C-alpha positions as CSV (number, residue, x, y, z in Angstrom):
1,X,55.4,-33.3,-41.4
2,X,55.9,-29.6,-40.8
3,X,52.5,-28.0,-40.1
4,X,54.1,-24.5,-40.4
5,X,55.4,-24.8,-44.0
6,X,56.4,-21.9,-46.2
7,X,53.3,-19.9,-47.1
8,X,51.7,-21.1,-50.4
9,X,51.8,-17.5,-51.7
10,X,55.4,-18.2,-52.6
11,X,54.5,-21.1,-54.9
12,X,53.3,-21.5,-58.5
13,X,49.6,-21.0,-57.6
14,X,50.4,-17.6,-56.1
15,X,47.4,-15.9,-57.6
16,X,45.0,-18.3,-56.0
17,X,46.9,-18.2,-52.7
18,X,46.6,-14.4,-52.6
19,X,42.9,-14.5,-53.5
20,X,42.0,-17.0,-50.8
21,X,44.3,-15.6,-48.2
22,X,42.8,-12.1,-48.5
23,X,39.2,-10.8,-48.2
24,X,37.8,-14.0,-49.7
25,X,39.3,-16.2,-47.1
26,X,38.4,-13.9,-44.3
27,X,34.8,-14.0,-45.5
28,X,34.8,-17.8,-45.3
29,X,36.3,-17.7,-41.8
30,X,33.6,-15.2,-40.7
31,X,30.9,-17.4,-42.2
32,X,32.4,-20.9,-41.7
33,X,29.5,-22.3,-39.7
34,X,27.0,-21.0,-42.3
35,X,29.0,-22.5,-45.2
36,X,29.4,-25.8,-43.4
37,X,25.7,-26.0,-42.6
38,X,24.8,-25.0,-46.2
39,X,26.7,-27.8,-47.8
40,X,26.1,-30.4,-45.1
41,X,23.8,-32.5,-47.4
42,X,26.7,-32.7,-49.9
43,X,29.3,-33.3,-47.2
44,X,27.4,-36.5,-46.1
45,X,28.0,-37.9,-49.6
46,X,31.7,-37.1,-49.4
47,X,32.2,-38.7,-46.1
48,X,30.3,-41.8,-47.1
49,X,32.3,-42.1,-50.3
50,X,35.6,-41.6,-48.5
51,X,34.7,-44.3,-46.0
52,X,37.4,-43.4,-43.6
53,X,38.4,-46.3,-41.3
54,X,39.6,-46.2,-37.7
55,X,43.3,-46.5,-38.5
56,X,43.4,-44.6,-41.8
57,X,45.8,-41.8,-42.5
58,X,43.8,-39.1,-44.3
59,X,44.8,-36.2,-46.5
60,X,42.1,-33.5,-46.9
61,X,43.0,-31.3,-49.9
62,X,41.7,-27.7,-49.9
63,X,40.4,-28.2,-46.4
64,X,39.3,-24.6,-45.8
65,X,38.3,-24.1,-42.3
66,X,38.7,-27.8,-41.5
67,X,35.2,-29.2,-41.0
68,X,35.7,-32.2,-43.2
69,X,39.3,-32.8,-41.8
70,X,37.9,-32.8,-38.3
71,X,35.2,-35.3,-39.3
72,X,37.9,-37.5,-40.9
73,X,40.0,-37.2,-37.7
74,X,37.1,-38.4,-35.6
75,X,36.5,-41.3,-37.9
76,X,40.2,-42.2,-37.9
77,X,40.4,-42.3,-34.2
78,X,43.5,-44.5,-34.2
79,X,44.9,-42.9,-37.4
80,X,45.4,-39.3,-38.4
81,X,44.2,-36.5,-40.7
82,X,46.2,-33.7,-42.4
83,X,44.3,-30.7,-43.8
84,X,46.1,-28.6,-46.4
85,X,45.0,-25.3,-48.0
86,X,46.3,-22.3,-49.7
87,X,44.4,-19.9,-47.5
88,X,46.3,-19.0,-44.4
89,X,43.3,-17.4,-42.5
90,X,41.2,-20.5,-43.1
91,X,44.0,-22.8,-41.9
92,X,44.4,-20.8,-38.7
93,X,40.7,-21.0,-38.1
94,X,40.9,-24.8,-38.7
95,X,43.6,-25.1,-36.1
96,X,41.6,-23.2,-33.6
97,X,38.6,-25.4,-34.1
98,X,40.6,-28.7,-33.9
99,X,42.3,-27.5,-30.7
100,X,38.9,-26.6,-29.1
101,X,37.6,-30.0,-29.9
102,X,40.8,-31.7,-28.6
103,X,41.5,-33.5,-31.8
104,X,45.1,-34.4,-31.2
105,X,45.3,-36.6,-34.4
106,X,44.4,-33.7,-36.7
107,X,47.0,-31.3,-38.2
108,X,46.6,-28.4,-40.6
109,X,49.2,-26.9,-43.0
110,X,49.3,-23.9,-45.4
111,X,50.5,-25.3,-48.7
112,X,50.1,-25.7,-52.4
113,X,49.3,-29.3,-53.2
114,X,50.9,-28.9,-56.7
115,X,54.3,-28.7,-55.1
116,X,53.9,-29.4,-51.4
117,X,56.1,-32.3,-50.1
118,X,53.5,-34.8,-49.0
119,X,55.9,-37.8,-48.7
120,X,55.6,-41.1,-50.4
121,X,52.8,-43.5,-49.7
122,X,52.0,-41.9,-46.4
123,X,48.2,-41.8,-46.7
124,X,45.4,-44.3,-47.1
125,X,42.7,-41.8,-48.2
126,X,42.8,-38.4,-50.0
127,X,39.6,-36.4,-49.9
128,X,38.3,-33.0,-50.8
129,X,35.1,-31.0,-50.5
130,X,35.1,-28.6,-53.4
131,X,38.9,-27.9,-52.9
132,X,40.4,-29.4,-56.0
133,X,39.1,-27.1,-58.7
134,X,41.6,-24.3,-58.1
135,X,44.9,-25.8,-59.3
136,X,46.9,-23.9,-61.9
137,X,48.4,-27.2,-62.8
138,X,45.9,-29.9,-61.9
139,X,48.0,-32.8,-63.4
140,X,50.9,-31.9,-61.1
141,X,48.5,-31.6,-58.1
142,X,46.8,-34.9,-58.6
143,X,50.0,-36.7,-59.4
144,X,51.4,-35.4,-56.1
145,X,48.3,-36.6,-54.3
146,X,48.6,-40.0,-56.0
147,X,52.3,-40.3,-55.0
148,X,51.3,-39.6,-51.4
149,X,48.8,-42.5,-51.3
150,X,49.6,-46.1,-50.6
151,X,49.2,-48.4,-53.6
152,X,45.4,-49.0,-53.8
153,X,44.8,-45.9,-51.7
154,X,41.5,-44.1,-52.2
155,X,40.7,-40.7,-53.6
156,X,37.3,-39.2,-53.1
157,X,36.2,-35.6,-53.8
158,X,33.3,-33.4,-54.6
159,X,33.3,-30.8,-57.4
160,X,30.6,-28.7,-59.0
161,X,28.8,-29.7,-62.1
162,X,28.3,-27.0,-64.9
163,X,27.3,-23.6,-63.4
164,X,23.9,-23.8,-65.1
165,X,23.2,-26.8,-63.0
166,X,24.2,-25.2,-59.7
167,X,21.0,-23.3,-59.0
168,X,22.2,-21.5,-55.8
169,X,24.9,-19.8,-57.9
170,X,23.3,-19.5,-61.3
171,X,19.8,-18.3,-60.5
172,X,20.5,-15.2,-58.3
173,X,23.7,-14.2,-60.1
174,X,22.4,-14.5,-63.7
175,X,19.3,-12.5,-62.7
176,X,21.5,-9.8,-61.2
177,X,24.2,-9.7,-63.9
178,X,21.6,-9.3,-66.6
179,X,21.1,-5.7,-65.4
180,X,24.8,-4.7,-65.6
181,X,25.8,-2.7,-68.7
182,X,28.6,-5.2,-69.4
183,X,27.3,-8.6,-68.3
184,X,29.9,-10.9,-66.8
185,X,30.9,-13.6,-69.2
186,X,30.8,-16.3,-66.6
187,X,33.5,-18.6,-65.3
188,X,36.4,-19.5,-67.7
189,X,36.2,-22.8,-69.6
190,X,39.6,-23.7,-68.3
191,X,42.0,-22.6,-65.6
192,X,41.5,-22.5,-61.8
193,X,37.9,-21.9,-60.7
194,X,34.9,-23.5,-59.1
195,X,33.6,-25.1,-62.3
196,X,37.0,-26.2,-63.8
197,X,36.1,-29.9,-63.2
198,X,32.5,-29.7,-64.4
199,X,33.2,-32.0,-67.4
200,X,33.3,-35.6,-66.3
201,X,35.2,-36.7,-69.4
202,X,37.9,-34.2,-68.5
203,X,38.1,-35.5,-65.0
204,X,38.5,-39.1,-66.1
205,X,41.3,-38.1,-68.5
206,X,43.0,-35.8,-65.8
207,X,43.0,-38.5,-63.1
208,X,44.2,-41.2,-65.6
209,X,47.1,-39.1,-66.5
210,X,47.9,-38.4,-62.9
211,X,48.3,-42.0,-61.7
212,X,44.7,-42.9,-60.8
213,X,42.6,-45.8,-62.0
214,X,39.1,-47.2,-61.4
215,X,37.6,-43.7,-61.7
216,X,33.9,-43.4,-60.9
217,X,31.8,-40.2,-61.2
218,X,28.3,-40.1,-59.7
219,X,25.9,-37.1,-59.8
220,X,24.8,-35.7,-56.4
221,X,21.9,-33.3,-56.2
222,X,20.7,-31.7,-53.0
223,X,18.6,-28.8,-51.9
224,X,20.8,-26.4,-49.9
225,X,19.5,-24.0,-47.2
226,X,21.2,-20.6,-47.9
227,X,19.6,-18.7,-45.1
228,X,16.6,-18.2,-42.8
229,X,15.0,-15.2,-44.6
230,X,15.2,-13.1,-47.8
231,X,17.2,-10.1,-46.5
232,X,19.9,-11.9,-44.7
233,X,20.3,-14.5,-47.5
234,X,20.6,-11.7,-50.1
235,X,23.1,-9.9,-48.0
236,X,25.1,-13.0,-47.7
237,X,25.2,-13.7,-51.4
238,X,26.2,-10.1,-52.1
239,X,29.1,-10.5,-49.7
240,X,30.5,-13.5,-51.7
241,X,33.0,-13.1,-54.5
242,X,30.2,-13.4,-57.0
243,X,28.2,-10.8,-55.2
244,X,31.1,-8.4,-55.2
245,X,31.1,-8.5,-59.0
246,X,27.5,-7.2,-58.9
247,X,28.3,-4.4,-56.4
248,X,31.4,-3.4,-58.3
249,X,29.4,-2.2,-61.3
250,X,30.1,1.4,-62.6
251,X,26.5,2.5,-63.0
252,X,24.7,3.0,-59.6
253,X,21.3,2.6,-61.2
254,X,22.3,-0.6,-62.9
255,X,23.8,-1.9,-59.6
256,X,20.5,-1.1,-57.8
257,X,18.5,-3.0,-60.5
258,X,20.9,-5.9,-60.2
259,X,20.6,-6.1,-56.5
260,X,16.8,-5.9,-56.7
261,X,16.7,-8.7,-59.2
262,X,18.9,-10.9,-57.0
263,X,16.6,-10.2,-54.0
264,X,13.6,-11.1,-56.2
265,X,15.1,-14.5,-57.0
266,X,15.9,-15.2,-53.4
267,X,12.4,-14.3,-52.4
268,X,11.0,-16.7,-54.9
269,X,13.0,-19.5,-53.2
270,X,11.9,-18.5,-49.7
271,X,9.5,-20.3,-47.5
272,X,8.7,-20.5,-43.8
273,X,11.5,-23.2,-43.6
274,X,14.1,-20.9,-45.0
275,X,15.7,-20.1,-48.4
276,X,16.5,-23.2,-50.4
277,X,18.2,-23.6,-53.8
278,X,19.2,-26.7,-55.7
279,X,22.7,-27.8,-56.2
280,X,24.4,-30.3,-58.5
281,X,27.9,-31.8,-57.9
282,X,30.0,-34.8,-59.0
283,X,31.2,-37.3,-56.4
284,X,34.4,-38.6,-57.8
285,X,36.2,-41.7,-56.5
286,X,39.4,-43.3,-57.8
287,X,42.3,-45.5,-56.7
288,X,46.0,-45.1,-56.9
């Protein structure tokens, strides 16, 4: 398999590819250790659910900077792991980390899973940590993943529950956006986005129409550490895509009030142990 495939920006999910290969992807690369540490309690559920064996061939979808792919590669010591993502900067960072760790059985590729040639029945396990919510055509993407799995092959992924249940997103951002003259309407009910798979009934229907069966969806709730203190945590949140919505307001006074409200919520979640917010995800497993 060619790890240097045609950039995903040329494919049908070009808008997402451009978004994640630009400033947003660069932000994730700069803060990859922080993001990995933040979601580590959730990653543990994913890796347990995927149950990667020593000889397994693993496909990691939306692999980002590759932390879960590398973990899969270590578990599949006599197998292999392929990480694929739309974001070129993140894939390059993933390759650097894998090389530094001498993981010769781990490969990364820039690609759009909706159309990327993945081969037929070449993988035993497909997994994803919050990387499967951004497909313009999720049926095509999951059908492509299913075709790439051996009969009976396993799918395991994490996706966010409804935004109102994901405290680390909802609490600071809703407080901030309430001060803007034109409050942000929130994520779209459909289309690519972090909460596009929040409805479990939709997930069951989607996977069933894409070639999967034996679908199980379990709730996963964990406290996440967003930072060590109020100031650096607030600054981190304001540097995310959601935070840029706050800072992009037209009224300087409203922006200042929004930032102050965000910092107040962060402070309310601060303790000597750091800044912690709740999270709620779905752990989804299925079989081809």
